[in-house]
C-alpha positions in Angstrom: 36.6 70.8 56.5 40.3 70.5 55.9 41.4 66.9 56.8 44.2 68.0 59.1 42.0 70.5 60.9 39.4 67.7 61.3 42.0 65.3 62.6 43.2 67.7 65.4 39.7 69.1 66.4 37.4 66.1 66.0 37.1 62.9 68.1 40.1 61.6 66.1 42.3 63.9 68.2 41.7 61.6 71.2 43.5 58.8 69.6 46.5 61.1 68.8 46.7 62.5 72.2 46.1 59.2 74.0 48.9 57.5 72.0 51.3 60.3 72.8 50.5 60.3 76.5 50.6 56.6 76.6 54.1 56.5 75.1 55.2 58.4 78.2 53.4 56.1 80.6 50.3 58.2 81.2 46.5 57.8 80.6 44.4 60.5 79.0 41.3 61.0 81.1 39.8 64.2 79.6 40.6 66.5 76.7 39.2 69.5 74.8 40.6 71.7 72.1 41.4 75.1 73.6 43.2 77.0 70.8 43.4 76.4 67.1 46.0 77.9 64.7 45.0 76.7 61.2 46.9 77.9 58.2 45.4 76.2 55.1 47.9 74.4 53.0 50.7 75.0 55.5 50.2 73.8 59.1 47.7 73.3 61.9 48.5 73.6 65.6 46.1 72.9 68.4 46.4 73.4 72.1 44.3 71.2 74.5 43.2 71.4 78.1 43.6 67.8 79.4 43.4 65.7 82.5 46.1 63.0 82.6 46.7 60.1 85.0 50.3 59.4 85.8 50.2 56.3 88.0 48.4 57.4 91.2 48.6 61.1 90.3 45.8 62.8 88.2 46.6 66.4 87.0 45.5 69.0 84.6 47.9 69.7 81.7 48.3 71.6 78.5 49.1 69.5 75.5 49.7 70.6 71.9 49.7 68.9 68.6 50.9 70.2 65.3 50.8 68.9 61.7 53.1 70.5 59.2 56.3 70.8 61.3 58.3 69.1 58.5 58.9 65.4 57.9 62.3 63.6 58.0 63.5 65.7 60.9 64.6 64.3 64.3 62.0 65.1 67.0 63.2 67.7 69.6 63.4 66.5 73.2 59.9 66.2 74.8 58.1 65.9 71.4 56.4 62.7 70.3 55.9 62.3 66.5 53.1 60.0 65.4 52.3 58.9 61.9 50.1 56.6 59.9 52.1 56.5 56.7 50.2 59.5 55.2 49.9 62.0 58.0 52.4 63.0 60.7 51.6 64.8 63.9 54.0 66.1 66.6 52.6 66.2 70.2 54.2 67.8 73.3 53.4 68.7 76.9 53.7 72.3 78.0 56.3 73.7 78.4 58.3 71.5 76.0 57.3 73.5 72.9 59.7 72.8 69.9 59.2 76.3 68.5 59.9 78.1 71.8 63.0 76.5 73.4 63.2 79.1 76.1 59.7 78.3 77.4 60.8 75.6 79.8 63.4 77.8 81.4 60.8 80.6 81.8 58.6 78.3 83.8 61.3 77.1 86.1 61.7 79.2 89.3 65.3 78.3 89.9 66.3 79.0 86.4 64.4 82.3 86.3 66.0 83.3 89.6 69.5 82.5 88.3 68.8 84.3 85.1 67.7 87.5 86.8 70.7 87.4 89.1 73.0 87.0 86.1 71.4 90.0 84.3 71.6 92.1 87.5 67.9 92.7 87.6 67.2 94.7 90.8 64.2 94.0 93.1 63.9 90.3 92.3 65.4 88.1 95.0 67.8 85.4 93.8 66.2 82.9 96.2 64.0 80.7 94.0 61.6 80.1 96.9 60.6 83.8 96.7 60.0 83.8 92.9 56.4 83.2 91.8 55.6 82.5 88.2 52.3 82.8 86.4 51.8 82.0 82.7 49.8 84.9 81.3 49.5 83.8 77.7 50.6 80.9 75.4 50.3 80.5 71.7 51.9 77.2 70.7 55.0 77.5 68.5 54.6 81.3 68.5 55.0 83.1 71.8 54.3 83.1 75.6 54.3 85.6 78.4 55.2 84.6 82.0 54.7 87.1 84.9 57.4 87.0 87.6 56.8 88.2 91.1 59.0 88.3 94.1 57.7 90.3 97.1 56.3 93.5 95.7 58.5 93.4 92.6 57.1 92.3 89.2 58.4 91.9 85.7 57.5 89.8 82.6 59.3 87.2 80.5 58.4 87.2 76.9 59.2 84.0 75.0 59.5 84.1 71.3 61.2 82.2 68.5 65.0 82.4 68.8 65.5 84.1 65.4 63.3 87.1 66.5 64.6 87.7 70.0 67.4 90.2 69.2 65.1 92.2 67.0 62.4 92.4 69.8 65.0 93.6 72.3 66.2 96.3 69.8 62.6 97.5 69.3 62.0 97.9 73.0 65.3 99.8 73.3 64.6 102.1 70.4 61.1 103.0 71.5 62.0 103.4 75.1 64.9 105.8 74.2 62.4 107.8 72.0 60.1 108.3 75.0 57.3 106.0 73.9 55.8 104.3 77.0 56.9 100.8 76.3 58.4 98.3 78.8 62.1 98.6 79.0 64.1 95.4 78.1 66.2 94.3 81.0 68.1 91.6 79.0 67.6 88.7 76.7 68.9 85.2 75.9 69.8 83.6 72.6 67.1 80.9 73.2 64.3 83.4 72.8 63.6 85.0 76.1 63.3 88.8 76.8 63.0 90.2 80.3 60.6 93.2 80.4 59.9 95.7 83.2 56.4 96.0 84.5 54.6 99.4 83.8 52.1 101.3 85.9 48.5 101.6 84.9 45.2 99.8 84.5 44.7 97.4 81.5 42.6 99.3 79.1 40.5 96.2 78.4 39.2 96.4 82.0 37.8 99.9 81.1 36.3 98.7 77.8 34.6 95.7 79.5 33.6 97.1 82.9 33.2 100.9 82.5 35.3 103.8 83.4 37.0 106.8 81.7 38.1 106.0 78.1 40.9 107.9 76.3 39.8 110.4 73.7 40.6 110.0 70.0 43.1 112.8 70.4 45.0 110.9 73.1 45.1 107.8 71.0 46.4 109.5 67.9 48.9 111.5 69.9 50.3 108.3 71.3 50.9 107.0 67.7 52.5 110.3 66.8 55.2 109.6 69.4 56.5 106.6 67.4 60.0 107.7 66.2 61.3 108.1 62.6 63.6 105.1 63.2 60.5 102.9 63.1 60.5 103.4 59.3 63.8 101.4 59.1 62.2 98.3 60.4 60.8 95.6 58.2 57.3 96.3 56.9 54.7 93.7 57.8 51.5 93.1 55.8 48.6 94.7 57.7 45.5 92.8 58.8 43.5 94.2 55.9 46.2 93.2 53.4 45.8 89.6 54.5 42.0 89.5 54.0 42.3 86.7 51.5 44.1 84.5 54.0 41.6 85.0 56.7 38.8 84.4 54.2 40.3 81.0 53.5 40.7 80.2 57.2 37.0 81.1 57.8 35.8 79.3 54.7 37.7 76.1 55.8 36.1 76.2 59.3 32.6 77.4 58.2 32.1 76.3 54.6 28.6 77.9 54.5 30.2 81.3 54.8 32.9 80.8 52.1 31.1 82.8 49.5 30.4 85.7 51.8 34.0 85.9 53.2 35.4 85.7 49.7 33.2 88.6 48.6 34.1 90.7 51.7 37.9 90.1 51.2 37.6 91.1 47.6 35.8 94.3 48.5 38.5 95.2 51.0 41.3 94.5 48.5 39.7 96.3 45.6 39.0 99.4 47.7 42.6 99.6 49.0 44.4 99.0 45.7 47.1 101.5 44.7 50.4 102.7 46.1 50.1 104.5 49.4 52.7 106.3 51.6 53.8 104.6 54.8 54.0 106.1 58.3 55.3 104.7 61.7 52.7 102.2 63.1 52.3 99.9 66.0 50.8 97.2 63.8 48.4 95.7 66.3 46.9 98.7 68.1 43.9 97.9 70.3 42.8 98.0 73.9 44.7 94.8 74.9 48.0 96.7 74.2 47.3 99.7 76.4 47.7 100.6 80.1 45.9 103.7 81.4 46.0 106.2 84.2 42.9 108.4 83.8 42.9 109.3 80.1 46.7 109.1 79.9 48.3 106.1 78.3 51.1 104.8 80.5 51.9 101.6 78.6 52.1 100.4 75.0 52.7 96.7 74.8 53.6 94.0 72.3 55.8 96.0 70.0 56.8 93.0 67.8 54.7 94.4 65.0 56.0 98.0 65.1 57.2 99.3 61.7 56.2 101.1 58.5 52.6 100.9 57.6 49.3 102.8 57.2 48.1 105.0 60.1 44.6 103.9 59.1 45.5 100.3 59.9 46.3 101.1 63.6 43.1 103.2 64.0 41.0 100.5 62.2 42.5 97.8 64.5 41.2 99.7 67.6 37.8 100.2 66.0 37.4 96.6 65.0 38.4 95.2 68.4 36.1 97.6 70.1 33.2 96.5 67.8 33.9 92.9 68.7 33.8 93.6 72.4 30.5 95.4 72.0 29.0 92.3 70.4 29.1 90.4 73.7 29.2 93.3 76.1 25.6 93.2 77.4 24.9 96.5 79.2 28.2 97.8 78.1 27.4 97.5 74.4 25.7 100.9 74.1 28.6 103.0 75.7 31.2 101.0 73.7 29.3 101.7 70.4 29.1 105.3 71.5 32.9 105.5 72.0 33.4 103.7 68.7 31.4 106.3 66.9 33.2 109.2 68.7 36.6 107.7 67.8 35.5 107.0 64.2 34.6 110.7 63.7 37.9 111.9 65.1 39.9 109.3 63.2 38.2 110.3 59.9 39.7 113.8 60.4 43.1 112.2 60.5 42.9 109.5 57.7 40.7 108.9 54.7 37.2 107.8 55.8 36.7 105.1 53.1 40.1 103.7 53.8 39.5 103.6 57.5 36.2 101.7 57.1 37.6 99.2 54.7 40.6 98.5 56.9 38.2 98.1 59.9 36.3 95.5 57.9 39.6 93.8 57.1 40.6 93.6 60.7 37.2 92.2 61.5 37.8 89.4 59.0 40.9 88.5 61.0 39.0 88.6 64.2 36.3 86.4 62.8 38.8 83.6 62.9 39.0 84.0 66.7 35.9 82.1 68.0 37.1 78.9 66.2 40.7 79.5 67.2 39.9 79.5 70.9 37.1 76.9 70.4 34.5 79.3 72.0 31.1 77.7 72.8 28.8 78.4 69.8 31.8 79.5 67.7 30.0 79.3 64.3 27.4 81.8 65.5 30.0 84.1 67.0 31.9 83.9 63.7 28.9 85.0 61.8 28.3 88.0 64.1 31.8 89.2 63.4 31.3 88.7 59.7 28.1 90.8 60.0 30.1 93.5 61.6 32.7 93.4 58.8 29.9 93.6 56.2 28.5 96.6 58.0 31.8 98.5 57.6 32.2 97.5 53.9 28.7 98.7 53.1 29.4 102.1 54.6 32.8 102.5 53.1 31.4 104.6 50.2 29.5 107.0 52.4 30.7 110.0 54.4 
């Protein structure tokens, strides 16, 4: 295992976290790794669920540690930097994330109330006592989403790296004006915070997991057809399948016994997708977690950070791969999910090249195979192997019709 990965996920992490908490006057009572972002040769960042004693008060906290932030730089406020002469690790308490300077403000009711008032956001009372905040997601150094409620009104604060915030606001404006059902941006700050309206509809993941009417393949492709031509002016990002080698290295580092298999799968994906191919407007991360539904109608398309030029087959493959992963642990829902998967596949293969779709689905599955280790799922090595089995299944069928 990579030495840095081992440091931040093994029992050695206790010493790192305990020293950081101790420097602030606390005692680390319990800890466990909750989220791992490992980039071989670059950086490793881990979030932890912890229990900390501060004098007579014992409370649950999220801590994070990162190796690879860069040496010789002054530590931002709220960050403790520890080193042993060879390795250097930065540790912080949520929400003092050095990569997300707007996060602390997004978690402060008074600051949020004042911000919404200054932006003229209607329906949210300026009285901080009426503002309720709930952290919906947090990826250290990358992004966070905070739900804001006041009375019956709701909206979302998306926190990103400052250099990306203006672009994110522009994407929401462009897509909303084109009639795509994305949340409207109500304003943003230079520090990296975008205020987004709440949209109607049921999260599609609830339908995938618990049953209910699923959208047809036609509804899904029609939604992507609504992405405007201006999408093609945005920067092109490498698709999941195009980063198969990277995900193979991540998996091989975490599960060395699978290194040969993931290397072979990544090679099969790359070799089958070689050659110049024309681009089209794409979402870039199209799966059930990004959709809100009313009946079969899609009422919301979320997380448009990745929208831009790409391959339509990548968006469709992303949905198939995520659905396949959900089916692996769906119990009694596995059969209907696999049935929907097969129905969608048949329709999608009328829209894009079948072999390309299957290889790109395998490529997305390689990226998803890093997930069990990243979130430190119980039994993550076995869960990783099940996702690799699914990727292999799609590769083996890429040559058939």
